[in-house]
C-alpha positions in Angstrom: 0.0 0.0 0.0 1.4 3.4 -1.0 1.7 6.2 1.5 -0.8 9.0 1.2 0.6 12.5 1.1 0.4 14.4 4.3 -0.7 17.9 4.7 1.9 20.4 3.8 3.9 17.9 1.8 3.7 20.0 -1.4 5.2 22.9 0.4 8.1 20.9 1.8 8.9 19.3 -1.5 11.1 22.2 -2.6 13.6 22.2 0.3 17.0 22.3 -1.4 19.3 19.3 -1.0 23.0 18.7 -1.9 24.0 18.8 -5.6 26.2 16.3 -7.2 29.8 17.4 -7.5 31.3 16.9 -10.9 34.7 17.6 -12.5 33.9 16.0 -15.9 32.0 17.5 -18.7 28.7 15.9 -18.0 28.7 13.7 -14.9 25.8 11.3 -14.7 23.4 11.2 -11.8 21.8 7.7 -12.2 23.1 6.1 -9.0 20.0 5.8 -6.9 16.9 7.4 -5.6 18.6 9.2 -2.7 21.2 10.7 -5.0 18.6 11.7 -7.6 16.4 13.3 -4.9 19.5 15.2 -3.6 20.3 16.4 -7.1 16.8 17.3 -8.0 16.3 19.4 -4.8 17.9 22.7 -6.1 15.9 22.5 -9.3 12.7 21.7 -7.4 13.2 25.1 -5.8 12.6 26.5 -9.3 9.2 24.8 -9.6 8.2 25.0 -6.0 9.2 28.6 -5.5 5.6 29.5 -6.3 4.1 27.0 -3.8 4.6 29.3 -0.8 1.3 30.9 -0.1 2.9 33.8 1.8 2.7 37.3 0.4 6.4 37.9 0.6 8.2 38.4 -2.7 9.8 35.1 -3.9 13.6 34.9 -4.1 14.8 35.4 -7.7 16.1 32.1 -9.2 19.2 32.1 -11.4 18.3 29.7 -14.2 18.0 29.6 -17.9 19.1 28.1 -21.2 22.7 28.5 -22.4 24.8 26.8 -25.1 27.7 24.8 -23.7 30.7 23.9 -25.9 31.5 20.2 -25.7 35.3 19.7 -25.7 35.4 15.9 -25.2 33.8 13.0 -27.0 33.2 12.3 -30.7 31.0 15.4 -31.2 32.5 18.7 -30.5 29.9 21.4 -30.9 27.5 23.7 -29.1 24.9 21.9 -27.0 21.9 23.5 -25.5 21.7 23.0 -21.7 19.4 24.2 -18.9 21.5 25.8 -16.2 20.4 26.5 -12.6 22.3 27.7 -9.5 22.5 25.8 -6.2 23.0 28.1 -3.3 24.1 25.4 -0.8 27.3 24.6 -2.5 27.8 27.4 -4.9 27.5 25.1 -7.9 26.0 25.7 -11.3 24.2 22.5 -12.4 23.1 21.8 -15.9 20.9 19.3 -17.8 19.5 19.0 -21.3 16.0 20.4 -20.7 14.2 21.9 -17.8 12.0 18.8 -17.5 14.9 16.3 -17.1 15.1 14.2 -13.9 18.9 14.0 -13.5 21.5 16.7 -14.1 24.4 16.0 -16.4 27.1 17.8 -14.4 28.0 20.8 -12.3 30.5 23.7 -12.1 32.0 24.7 -8.8 31.8 28.5 -8.6 33.4 29.0 -5.2 37.0 29.1 -6.7 36.1 30.0 -10.3 36.9 33.1 -12.4 34.8 34.6 -15.2 35.9 36.2 -18.4 34.5 37.5 -21.7 36.6 38.2 -24.8 35.8 40.9 -27.3 37.1 38.9 -30.3 34.8 35.9 -29.4 31.3 35.4 -30.8 28.4 37.4 -29.4 27.3 36.1 -26.0 30.3 33.8 -25.5 32.0 33.8 -22.0 34.2 31.5 -19.9 34.1 30.1 -16.4 37.6 29.1 -15.3 37.8 26.6 -12.5 41.1 25.1 -11.1 40.5 21.9 -13.0 39.2 23.1 -16.4 37.6 25.9 -18.4 33.9 25.9 -19.4 32.9 27.9 -22.5 29.2 29.0 -22.5 27.2 31.1 -24.9 24.1 33.2 -24.1 21.5 34.3 -26.6 22.5 37.9 -26.5 25.2 40.3 -25.1 22.7 41.5 -22.5 22.0 38.0 -21.3 25.7 37.3 -21.1 26.4 40.3 -19.0 23.4 39.4 -16.8 24.8 35.9 -16.2 28.3 37.2 -15.5 27.1 39.7 -13.0 24.7 37.3 -11.2 27.5 34.7 -11.0 29.8 37.2 -9.5 27.2 38.1 -6.9 26.5 34.5 -6.1 30.2 33.7 -5.6 30.7 36.8 -3.4 27.7 35.9 -1.2 28.8 32.3 -0.8 32.4 33.2 0.1 31.3 35.8 2.7 28.8 33.4 4.3 31.4 30.8 5.1 32.1 30.4 8.8 35.6 31.3 9.9 38.0 29.1 11.7 38.5 29.5 15.5 41.7 31.1 16.6 43.2 31.7 20.0 43.7 35.0 21.7 47.3 35.5 20.4 46.3 34.7 16.9 43.3 36.9 17.0 45.6 39.9 17.7 47.0 39.4 14.2 43.6 39.5 12.5 42.5 42.8 10.8 40.8 45.2 13.2 37.7 45.6 11.2 36.4 42.2 10.0 33.3 43.9 8.5 35.4 45.4 5.7 35.6 41.9 4.3 31.8 41.4 4.3 30.9 44.3 1.9 28.2 43.5 -0.5 28.8 43.0 -4.2 26.9 46.2 -5.0 29.4 48.2 -3.0 32.4 46.4 -4.4 31.2 46.7 -8.0 30.3 50.4 -7.7 32.1 52.4 -10.4 32.9 49.3 -12.5 29.8 47.7 -14.0 26.3 49.0 -13.6 23.5 46.5 -12.8 22.3 44.7 -15.9 18.5 44.5 -16.5 17.1 41.0 -16.2 16.3 39.6 -19.7 13.1 37.8 -18.6 12.6 36.1 -22.0 15.7 33.9 -21.7 16.5 33.9 -17.9 14.4 32.8 -14.9 11.2 30.9 -14.4 9.5 32.2 -17.5 12.3 30.8 -19.7 11.7 27.3 -18.2 8.1 27.3 -19.4 9.2 27.9 -23.0 10.3 25.0 -25.3 14.0 24.1 -25.3 16.0 25.7 -28.1 16.4 23.3 -31.0 19.7 22.9 -32.8 20.2 22.1 -36.5 21.1 18.5 -35.7 18.9 16.9 -33.1 21.6 14.3 -32.2 24.1 17.0 -31.5 22.3 18.1 -28.3 22.4 14.6 -26.7 25.1 13.7 -24.2 26.8 10.6 -25.5 28.9 10.3 -22.4 26.0 9.5 -20.2 23.5 7.4 -22.1 21.8 6.0 -19.0 21.0 9.5 -17.7 19.6 10.4 -21.1 17.5 7.2 -21.1 16.1 7.9 -17.7 15.3 11.5 -18.7 13.7 10.4 -22.0 11.6 7.7 -20.3 10.4 10.2 -17.8 9.5 12.7 -20.5 7.7 10.0 -22.5 5.8 8.3 -19.7 5.0 11.5 -17.9 4.9 9.8 -14.5 6.1 11.2 -11.2 6.7 7.8 -9.6 9.7 6.4 -11.5 11.9 4.0 -9.5 14.4 6.0 -7.5 12.9 9.4 -8.4 10.0 11.4 -7.0 9.6 14.2 -9.5 11.2 16.4 -12.1 14.2 18.4 -10.9 12.9 21.6 -12.4 9.2 21.1 -11.8 8.3 22.7 -15.1 4.8 21.1 -15.0 3.8 23.5 -12.4 4.6 26.8 -14.2 1.6 28.9 -15.1 0.5 29.2 -18.7 -0.1 32.9 -18.6 2.6 35.1 -17.0 1.5 37.5 -14.3 2.7 39.0 -11.1 4.9 37.0 -8.7 2.1 36.9 -6.1 -0.4 35.7 -8.7 2.1 33.0 -9.8 2.5 31.8 -6.2 -1.2 31.6 -5.6 -1.9 29.7 -8.8 0.9 27.3 -8.4 0.3 26.7 -4.8 -3.2 25.7 -5.4 -2.5 23.6 -8.5 0.7 21.7 -7.5 -0.6 19.5 -4.7 -3.7 18.2 -6.5 -1.5 17.4 -9.5 0.7 15.3 -7.3 -2.3 13.6 -5.7 -3.7 12.9 -9.2 -0.3 11.5 -10.2 -0.3 9.0 -7.3 -3.9 8.0 -8.0 -3.0 7.5 -11.7 -0.1 5.3 -10.6 -2.4 3.1 -8.4 -5.0 2.9 -11.2 -2.7 0.8 -13.4 -2.2 0.6 -17.1 -5.6 1.9 -17.9 -4.6 5.4 -16.9 -1.5 5.4 -19.2 -3.1 7.4 -22.0 -4.6 10.1 -19.8 -1.2 10.6 -18.2 0.4 10.8 -21.6 -2.1 13.4 -22.6 -1.4 15.3 -19.4 2.3 15.1 -20.2 1.7 16.6 -23.6 0.0 19.5 -22.1 2.6 20.0 -19.3 5.8 19.2 -21.3 4.8 21.6 -24.1 3.3 24.8 -22.7 3.0 26.3 -26.2 0.4 23.5 -27.0 -1.9 24.5 -24.1 -1.3 28.2 -24.7 -2.2 27.8 -28.3 -5.5 26.0 -27.5 -6.3 28.5 -24.8 -5.7 31.7 -26.7 -6.7 30.7 -30.3 -10.1 29.0 -30.7 -10.2 28.9 -34.5 -9.5 25.5 -36.2 -6.7 26.7 -38.5 -4.7 28.0 -35.6 -5.2 24.8 -33.7 -4.1 22.8 -36.7 -1.0 25.0 -37.0 -0.1 24.5 -33.4 -0.6 20.7 -33.7 1.6 20.6 -36.8 4.3 22.5 -34.9 4.1 20.0 -32.0 4.2 17.1 -34.5 7.4 18.5 -36.1 8.9 18.9 -32.6 8.0 15.3 -31.7 9.4 14.0 -35.0 12.7 15.6 -34.4 12.8 14.2 -30.9 12.0 10.7 -32.2 14.8 11.0 -34.8 17.3 12.0 -32.1 16.2 9.1 -29.9 16.6 6.6 -32.8 20.1 7.8 -33.4 20.8 7.4 -29.7 19.4 3.8 -29.7 21.6 3.0 -32.7 24.7 4.2 -30.8 23.6 2.2 -27.8 23.2 -0.9 -30.0 26.7 -0.5 -31.3 28.1 -0.1 -27.8 26.1 -3.2 -26.7 27.5 -5.2 -29.6 31.0 -4.2 -28.7 30.4 -5.1 -25.1 29.0 -8.5 -26.0 32.0 -9.2 -28.2 34.3 -8.3 -25.4 32.3 -10.5 -23.1 32.5 -13.5 -25.5 36.2 -13.1 -25.8 36.6 -13.0 -22.1 34.4 -16.1 -21.7 36.5 -17.9 -24.3 39.6 -17.0 -22.4 38.3 -18.1 -19.1 36.8 -21.4 -20.4 39.9 -22.4 -22.3 41.1 -25.8 -21.1 44.8 -25.3 -21.7 47.3 -22.4 -21.5 48.0 -22.9 -25.2 44.4 -22.0 -26.1 44.6 -18.9 -23.9 47.9 -17.9 -25.4 46.3 -18.3 -28.8 43.4 -16.0 -27.8 45.9 -13.5 -26.4 47.9 -13.6 -29.6 44.7 -13.1 -31.6 43.9 -10.0 -29.5 47.4 -8.8 -30.0 47.0 -9.2 -33.8 43.8 -7.2 -33.6 45.5 -4.5 -31.6 48.4 -4.3 -34.2 45.8 -4.2 -37.0 43.9 -1.4 -35.3 47.2 0.5 -34.6 48.0 0.3 -38.3 44.6 1.6 -39.1 45.1 4.5 -36.7 48.4 5.3 -38.3 46.9 5.2 -41.7 44.1 7.5 -40.6 46.7 9.8 -39.0 48.5 9.9 -42.4 45.3 10.6 -44.2 44.6 13.3 -41.6 47.9 15.0 -42.2 47.4 14.8 -46.0 44.0 16.4 -45.6 45.5 19.1 -43.4 48.1 19.8 -46.0 45.5 19.9 -48.7 43.4 22.3 -46.5 46.4 24.5 -46.0 47.0 24.6 -49.8 43.4 25.4 -50.4 43.5 28.2 -47.8 46.5 29.7 -49.5 44.8 29.4 -52.8 41.7 31.1 -51.4 43.9 33.9 -50.1 45.4 34.3 -53.5 42.0 34.4 -55.1 40.8 37.0 -52.6 43.7 39.2 -53.4 43.0 38.8 -57.1 39.3 39.7 -56.5 40.3 42.7 -54.6 42.6 43.8 -57.4 39.8 43.3 -59.9 37.4 45.3 -57.7 40.0 48.2 -57.6 40.3 48.0 -61.4 36.5 48.0 -61.8 36.3 51.1 -59.5 38.9 52.9 -61.5 37.0 52.1 -64.7 33.8 53.3 -63.2 35.4 56.6 -62.4 36.7 56.9 -66.0 33.2 56.1 -67.3 31.7 58.8 -65.0 34.2 61.4 -66.2 33.5 60.5 -69.9 29.7 60.6 -69.2 30.1 64.1 -67.7 32.1 65.2 -70.7 29.5 63.8 -73.2 26.7 65.4 -71.3 28.4 68.8 -71.6 29.1 68.3 -75.3 25.6 67.2 -76.2 23.8 69.9 -74.1 20.8 71.4 -75.9 19.3 74.9 -75.6 16.2 73.4 -74.1 16.2 74.5 -70.5 14.0 71.7 -69.2 16.3 69.0 -70.7 19.3 70.7 -69.3 17.6 70.9 -65.9 16.7 67.2 -66.0 20.2 66.2 -67.1 21.7 68.4 -64.4 19.5 67.0 -61.7 20.2 63.5 -62.9 23.9 64.1 -63.0 23.8 65.8 -59.6 22.0 62.8 -58.1 24.5 60.4 -59.7 27.4 62.4 -58.3 25.8 62.4 -54.8 25.3 58.6 -55.1 28.9 58.2 -56.2 30.1 60.3 -53.2 28.0 58.3 -50.9 29.4 55.1 -52.3 32.9 56.4 -51.9 32.3 57.3 -48.2 30.3 54.1 -47.5 33.4 52.0 -46.5 34.7 54.7 -44.1 31.2 55.0 -42.6 30.9 51.3 -42.1 34.4 51.2 -40.6 33.4 54.0 -38.3 30.3 52.2 -37.0 32.3 49.0 -36.7 34.9 50.8 -34.6 32.2 52.3 -32.4 30.8 48.8 -31.8 34.3 47.5 -31.0 34.8 50.4 -28.7 31.6 49.7 -26.8 32.5 46.0 -26.5 35.9 46.8 -25.2 34.5 49.3 -22.7 32.0 46.7 -21.4 34.7 44.1 -21.2 37.0 46.5 -19.3 34.2 47.3 -16.8 33.5 43.7 -16.2 37.1 42.7 -15.9 37.8 45.5 -13.5 35.0 44.4 -11.3 36.2 40.8 -11.5 39.8 41.8 -10.6 38.6 44.0 -7.7 36.4 41.2 -6.3 39.0 38.5 -6.7 41.6 40.7 -5.1 39.4 41.3 -2.1 38.8 37.5 -1.8 42.5 36.8 -2.2 43.4 39.3 0.6 40.9 37.8 2.9 42.2 34.3 2.3 45.8 35.5 2.6 45.1 37.1 6.0 43.4 33.9 7.2 46.3 31.8 5.9 48.9 34.1 7.6 47.1 33.8 10.9 46.9 30.0 10.5 50.5 29.7 9.6 51.5 31.7 12.7 49.4 29.5 14.9 50.8 26.4 13.3 54.3 27.6 13.7 53.7 28.3 17.4 52.2 24.9 17.9 55.1 23.1 16.1 57.6 25.1 18.2 55.7 24.1 21.3 55.7 20.5 20.2 59.5 20.7 19.6 60.0 22.2 23.0 58.0 19.4 24.7 59.9 16.8 22.7 63.2 18.4 23.7 62.3 18.2 27.4 61.4 14.6 26.9 64.8 13.8 25.3 66.6 15.8 28.1 64.8 13.6 30.6 65.9 10.5 28.7 69.5 11.8 28.7 69.4 12.3 32.5 68.0 8.8 32.9 70.8 7.6 30.6 73.4 9.2 32.8 71.8 7.6 35.9 71.4 4.2 34.3 74.1 2.5 36.4 71.9 3.2 39.5 68.7 1.9 37.9 67.4 -1.7 37.9 68.1 -3.8 34.9 64.5 -3.7 33.7 64.4 0.1 34.0 67.7 0.5 32.3 66.5 -1.6 29.4 63.3 0.5 29.2 65.3 3.7 29.1 67.6 2.3 26.4 64.6 1.2 24.2 63.0 4.7 24.6 66.3 6.3 23.5 66.6 4.1 20.4 63.0 4.8 19.5 63.5 8.5 19.8 66.7 8.4 17.6 64.9 6.4 14.9 62.3 9.1 14.4 63.8 10.8 11.3 62.9 13.9 9.5 61.2 12.1 6.5 58.6 10.5 8.8 58.0 13.8 10.5 57.5 15.5 7.2 55.0 12.9 6.0 52.9 13.5 9.1 53.0 17.2 9.6 53.2 20.4 7.8 56.8 21.6 7.7 56.7 25.4 7.9 60.5 25.9 8.5 62.1 22.4 8.4 65.7 21.8 9.4 67.7 21.0 6.3 70.7 18.8 6.3 72.9 21.6 4.9 72.4 25.4 5.2 72.9 28.0 2.5 76.7 28.0 2.9 77.1 24.2 2.9 77.5 23.7 6.7 76.0 20.6 8.2 73.1 21.8 10.4 73.1 18.8 12.7 76.5 17.4 13.7 77.1 13.6 13.4 78.6 12.4 16.6 80.5 9.1 16.5 79.9 8.4 20.1 76.5 6.6 20.7 75.8 8.6 23.8 76.1 11.9 22.0 73.6 11.1 19.2 70.8 12.0 21.7 72.4 15.4 22.1 72.4 15.9 18.3 68.7 15.1 18.3 68.1 17.6 21.1 70.0 20.2 19.2 68.0 19.7 16.0 64.8 20.2 17.9 66.0 23.4 19.6 67.1 24.8 16.2 63.8 24.0 14.7 61.8 25.5 17.6 63.9 28.7 17.5 63.5 29.0 13.7 59.8 28.6 13.9 59.4 31.2 16.6 61.8 33.8 15.2 61.0 33.5 11.5 57.8 35.5 11.5 58.3 37.7 14.5 62.0 38.7 14.0 63.5 37.5 10.7 60.8 38.9 8.4 60.8 42.5 9.8 64.6 42.5 9.8 64.7 41.4 6.2 62.3 44.3 5.3 64.5 46.8 7.0 67.6 45.5 5.2 65.8 45.6 1.9 65.1 49.3 2.5 68.8 50.2 2.9 70.0 50.8 -0.6 73.1 52.6 0.3 75.3 51.7 3.3 76.9 54.3 5.6 78.3 54.1 9.2 75.5 54.8 11.6 74.0 53.6 14.9 71.1 52.0 13.0 73.4 50.0 10.8 75.4 48.9 13.8 72.2 47.6 15.5 71.1 45.8 12.3 74.5 44.2 11.9 74.4 43.0 15.6 71.0 41.3 14.9 72.5 39.5 12.0 72.7 40.2 8.3 70.3 38.2 6.1 71.8 35.7 3.6 70.8 37.7 0.6 72.5 40.9 1.9 75.6 39.4 3.7 77.9 39.4 0.7 77.2 43.0 -0.2 77.6 44.2 3.4 80.9 42.3 4.0 82.4 43.7 0.8 81.4 47.2 1.9 83.0 46.7 5.4 86.3 45.4 3.9 86.4 48.1 1.3 85.8 50.8 4.0 88.6 49.5 6.2 91.2 48.8 3.5 90.6 51.7 1.1 94.3 52.7 1.4 95.5 49.1 0.7 93.5 48.4 -2.4 95.6 48.6 -5.5 94.9 47.4 -8.9 96.2 43.9 -9.8 97.9 43.5 -6.4 96.4 40.1 -5.8 97.3 38.9 -9.4 100.9 40.0 -8.8 101.1 38.0 -5.6 99.7 34.9 -7.4 102.4 35.3 -10.1 105.0 35.5 -7.4 103.6 32.2 -5.9 104.0 30.6 -9.3 107.6 31.8 -9.6 108.8 31.0 -6.1 107.7 28.4 -3.7 107.0 29.7 -0.2 108.3 27.9 2.8 104.8 27.6 4.3 103.3 25.9 1.2 103.9 22.5 2.6 102.1 23.3 5.9 99.3 24.8 3.8 98.9 21.6 1.8 98.7 19.6 5.1 96.0 21.9 6.5 93.7 22.0 3.4 92.1 18.6 4.0 91.5 19.6 7.7 89.6 22.8 6.9 85.9 23.0 7.8 85.3 19.2 7.9 81.6 19.9 8.5 81.2 21.8 5.2 80.4 19.9 2.0 82.4 22.5 -0.1 85.7 21.5 1.6 85.2 17.8 2.3 86.0 16.7 -1.2 89.5 17.3 -2.7 87.9 18.0 -6.1 85.8 20.8 -4.8 86.2 24.2 -6.5 86.8 26.1 -3.3 89.9 24.0 -2.3 92.2 25.4 -5.0 90.8 28.9 -4.3 91.7 28.5 -0.7 95.2 27.4 -1.5 95.8 30.4 -3.7 94.4 32.8 -1.1 96.7 31.4 1.7 99.8 31.4 -0.6 99.1 35.0 -1.6 98.7 36.1 2.0 102.0 34.4 3.0 103.7 36.7 0.5 101.6 39.7 1.5 102.7 39.4 5.2 106.1 37.7 5.3 106.3 38.4 9.1 103.5 35.9 9.7 103.7 33.8 6.5 101.2 31.2 7.6 99.8 30.2 10.9 97.4 27.3 11.7 93.9 28.9 11.9 94.3 31.2 9.0 92.9 28.5 6.7 89.6 28.5 8.6 89.4 32.3 8.5 90.0 32.4 4.7 87.5 29.5 4.2 84.7 31.4 5.9 85.5 34.5 3.8 85.4 32.4 0.6 82.0 30.8 1.5 80.4 34.2 1.9 82.2 36.5 -0.6 82.8 33.7 -3.2 85.5 35.7 -5.1 89.2 34.9 -4.4 90.4 38.5 -4.3 87.5 39.6 -1.9 88.3 36.7 0.4 92.0 37.6 0.3 91.3 41.2 1.3 88.9 40.1 4.1 91.7 37.9 5.5 94.1 40.9 5.4 91.5 43.0 7.2 91.1 40.5 10.0 94.8 39.9 10.6 96.2 43.4 10.1 93.3 45.6 11.2 91.0 43.8 13.6 93.5 41.6 15.5 96.3 43.1 17.6 99.8 42.8 16.4 101.7 39.5 17.0 98.3 37.7 17.3 99.5 35.1 14.7 103.3 35.4 15.2 105.5 32.5 16.2 105.1 33.4 19.9 101.3 34.1 19.8 102.0 36.7 22.5 98.9 38.8 21.7 96.7 35.7 21.8 98.0 34.8 25.3 97.4 38.3 26.4 93.8 38.1 25.4 93.3 34.9 27.4 94.5 36.7 30.6 92.2 39.7 29.8 89.3 37.3 29.2 89.9 35.7 32.7 89.6 39.2 34.2 86.3 39.9 32.5 85.0 36.5 33.4 85.7 37.0 37.1 83.9 40.4 36.9 80.9 39.4 34.9 80.4 35.8 36.1 81.9 35.5 39.6 80.1 32.3 40.6 81.3 30.5 37.5 84.9 31.7 38.1 84.8 30.5 41.7 83.5 27.1 40.5 86.4 26.9 38.0 89.0 27.8 40.6 87.5 25.2 43.0 87.9 22.4 40.5 91.2 23.9 39.0 89.8 24.4 35.5 91.9 26.4 33.1 89.4 27.9 30.7 92.1 29.1 28.3 92.5 25.5 27.2 89.0 25.9 25.7 88.8 29.5 24.8 92.2 30.0 23.2 91.0 28.4 19.9 87.8 30.6 20.1 89.8 33.8 19.9 92.4 32.5 17.4 89.8 31.5 14.7 86.8 33.7 15.8 84.7 30.7 16.9 85.0 28.8 13.6 84.3 25.1 14.3 82.9 26.0 17.7 79.4 27.4 17.0 76.7 26.3 14.7 76.9 28.0 11.3 73.9 30.3 11.7 75.2 31.8 15.0 78.8 31.8 13.8 78.0 34.0 10.8 76.1 36.4 13.0 79.1 36.7 15.3 81.3 37.3 12.2 78.9 40.1 11.0 79.5 42.1 14.2 83.1 41.0 14.4 84.0 42.4 11.0 82.3 45.7 11.7 83.3 46.3 15.4 86.5 44.3 16.0 87.7 41.9 18.6 85.5 43.3 21.4 82.7 41.3 19.9 84.7 38.0 20.5 85.0 38.9 24.2 81.3 39.7 24.4 80.3 36.4 22.8 82.8 34.3 24.8 81.3 35.7 28.0 77.8 35.2 26.7 78.5 31.5 25.9 79.5 30.9 29.5 76.5 32.9 30.8 74.2 30.9 28.5 75.3 27.6 30.0 76.2 28.8 33.5 73.6 26.8 35.4 74.5 23.5 33.7 78.2 24.0 34.4 77.6 24.8 38.0 75.8 21.5 38.4 78.9 19.5 37.4 81.3 18.8 40.3 83.9 16.6 38.6 86.9 18.2 36.9 87.0 15.6 34.1 83.3 15.9 33.4 83.7 19.7 33.3 86.4 19.5 30.7 84.4 17.0 28.7 81.3 19.2 28.8 83.3 22.3 27.8 84.6 20.5 24.7 81.2 20.3 23.0 78.8 22.6 24.9 79.1 25.4 22.3 77.5 23.1 19.7 74.4 22.7 21.9 73.6 26.4 21.7 70.6 26.7 19.4 69.0 30.1 20.3 71.1 32.7 18.5 68.8 35.5 19.5 69.1 34.8 23.2 72.9 34.5 22.9 73.0 37.8 21.0 70.9 39.5 23.7 73.2 38.3 26.4 76.3 39.4 24.6 75.2 43.0 23.8 72.8 43.6 26.8 73.8 41.5 29.8 77.5 42.1 29.3 77.2 45.9 29.4 79.1 48.1 30.1 82.0 46.9 28.0 84.2 50.0 27.1 86.9 49.6 24.5 89.2 51.8 26.7 89.2 49.2 29.5 90.1 46.5 27.0 93.0 48.4 25.7 94.4 49.2 29.1 94.1 45.6 30.3 95.8 44.4 27.2 98.7 46.8 27.7 99.0 45.8 31.4 99.0 42.1 30.7 101.3 42.4 27.7 103.9 44.1 29.9 103.5 41.4 32.5 103.7 38.6 29.9 106.7 40.2 28.2 108.5 40.4 31.6 107.7 36.8 32.3 108.9 35.8 28.8 112.1 37.7 29.3 112.6 36.1 32.7 112.1 32.7 31.1 114.5 33.6 28.4 117.1 34.6 31.0 116.5 31.3 32.9 116.7 29.4 29.7 120.0 31.0 28.8 121.4 30.5 32.2 120.3 26.9 32.1 121.9 26.4 28.7 125.1 28.0 30.0 125.2 25.8 33.0 124.6 22.8 30.9 127.5 23.8 28.6 129.8 24.3 31.5 128.8 21.0 33.0 129.4 19.3 29.7 132.9 20.9 29.5 133.7 19.9 33.1 132.6 16.4 32.4 134.8 16.3 29.3 137.9 17.5 31.2 137.3 14.8 33.9 137.0 12.1 31.3 140.3 13.2 29.7 142.1 13.0 33.1 140.7 9.6 33.7 141.9 8.4 30.3 145.4 9.8 31.0 145.5 8.0 34.4 
């Protein structure tokens, strides 16, 4: 027993559902009843919009017939389609007619762009989605502009009604202060670009659905061959006229319910609301009545599917008019039957091909032996080869036809030029004839005034006609130019509005994306910090493993192994990497050291997480504003602002330029043309005594940089030439171990040999004190004593701790000062130290050396064994990952740090050290003298013993 309709069911039938999403040209919707009802819901709004008995003005529906260019399949031509808009998902659905049950596809407008080109045919416009381009054609330019403007409005309304993502309080601070600016209406946004287009009611809206579908020249051309089952369902529905097909409740457009005579919207609502429900009740009763009600239903379908039929009978009562209307309907049905027959033929061919394929598959599966199956496969292969040869032959024919078409086109162009030439000749001949005619008229003039007057009038009219014909091409050209100008002006207005609207949408999305990226960066940094604490806890448990039970020790070991096996690739596959830690940085340094000792691998993992956390937190908040400030400094000049920027670190893209400027400013009196080339020529002529030591130190230079680890690297010979040239530049020093690392850093940043050479000269001769790299290294030793004084003043607790455990920090810090922290700090922090060091001098090395001990003061104070302290001091500089914190300690916490105090202490300690060295020399000379006297005395005694 079928369910009887409840009260109000007709009013609820038009609630919109969810449309079918489609990326193909015409996606079929024949899956099932639920899907068909969901697809039909937006279109049912079109028919049921008039069912609401309220007196409110109904919402205007965006629907109508458009021609769609098919770009796939065997038939590529314009196809008439009924388009209607779904407000739930911002999709534009389309089907063949307004009476069809299932749509053929949809277009996603939420991320689409619209365009109309002047050189295209009238009414042609494009909808560009991320996946493809849809080319549509309206019936007029006014209809095209109406569709474009309405689609813009629908897209804007949909994008502004989307709910925003929740953000925390910190993230909300980064949002724009006035969110209402992003919710302006499309009328405000389009003001000044494109005025509102008047609705063409004859081709758009509900009235257009009640008119017959536009017929093309070829009836088969309008059928979708990609979705035959959808076409069959729609055709069966149109033929049977029933509303109770399996899996479908009613037509998606509800065209049966449209009024036959147009009126006001209120009148349409009242008429439709009263008529719709009885019609559906009658449809259910007809279905229960059985086959006997088939012909009445078919008659009803004829009257509902072709409104022109009912309108003709209602308006025209005379028999000839009725006959004409019926003949028109017979012609329409005949064309429809022809198209359906063609469709059936195509389906028969497809069915035969499928049956052949099925028979071949059955033969293959029922074959008793593999030999038979192999023979079937070979047969198929032969068929494929034969088809391939046919395709090649067809391709050859196609190329020949294209060549013949090209030849014919060229021939047509030649003929057109010849015709134009003949027309020019004809025009010249006509002008000659006119001149001769005028001359004959003057010669044959008679005294009769009337004849003269008639001839003169005739001649005057002919001259006017000739002048008009002469100016006709220019007039036509003028009007054509006016039309083109209007078209370009309209296109410009529309494109301006489109660009303005899309720019607003892009800015809104960019702001939201920026806020989400900031929030994601903070969350990732927090995750890295939590994981770092977890690994630090595992390390402490690892250190205390001898005191743990065997089971607990095994558990700690397994947790450490599991933490070490979590590599970057797995992490990248599971999470968004906003600022991932690369294996090598921009200068080729290994970002994470590879420790050989198993216990230190956990430290490397901790360091990697700290670097990643600091990069995530500082990239948006610090690095980006600094990069913008550096980009604004076109010319460099000494100033307090430049000093502050250099202390914060120079960006990679500006570091080479700034270093060259610093070196040039400090060595302007040293720079001479071709000086470096002359030193290289001297190296080629004469071998320097230090060349052997240089060759030994080249393989040991920057072992953590991929540009120097290979002997075949391009930077290795450059480094050799720079060191040899410097040995001839400064014979007093020649070469000292450590200069190779200084020159290598200069080469990595400056890239040019000569620039790196002058940078090395600037460091050794300008920044460092004299005798810093001499044989005695006296200035280096002086700096170590000065550093101990500053350490006792700035960090007294740490100095007392070192004295308690008899730790000599100069064993650790001596190499820091000699090579300016190369091979001691991670590359990012090292280059920031060098930025300030090249600009300010050796005072920066003292600041950073004190900051390093301050950075790790608490950890050092917790170690109470001298051997463990030395072991910790060997690698603790590599564990510093927060360069911003270290920079703040060096230039803020270590203040005041006057250069005058540094000079005075250097002078004092140098005097003391020179006195100690002279005393040692005196003791050494006295000792040598005593040893010589003792040897002489021993020789005399031995001679006396021999004589005796």
